[in-house]
C-alpha angles and dihedrals in degrees: 000000000000134000133206120258089251091055093045089052091052091049091049091051091048092051091042094240137095136255089257088074090062087065089060092226121191116242095241124081109235091201092208117055115184118200093257090054096054118120108234132205121187098214102192130315110329098002120108120179117196116193110224099188136007143172126070096353135144092213130056109207121190138175107221118202109193123186121218111287092008122120150140098301111209122031114262141178136191143166120295142027133293136211124188136181122194108227096177137358130005134303129197112203127182124199110190101308098339118096128198131189114208127194135194110305095021121124128201134192129190146152110265093219089077111091107251142180131182140188144170108256093179136090097244135054116284120217118198132181100218124186126187125189129226098023094250098117 
């Protein structure tokens, strides 16, 4: 069973935790994380979140792999700020009523308290380096 990022965020808020806990991270920071060591969360159909660092950190970096037409599902918000960089593909992101279409090489920064949704409007997989701070996502 998998749930959309929007649904996972609602569950995390209900249980007074964050999505990071669904990765079952260890408490220690391994410093170096090789691809085979990444903690992975399938966050709904076509959305794969790979945790790039964990432990006692002030940032929560992920690699998002988003299939065509897949996305966050419901709108969600949370404490903090977010930075993302599109490594490959396209990403449509909506903040409240404003919509942005990002392409490979684009970066985007916003306050996480704004309700947001996102999806892959393209025909190929989108890969995004996505960083939240603090790790409350």
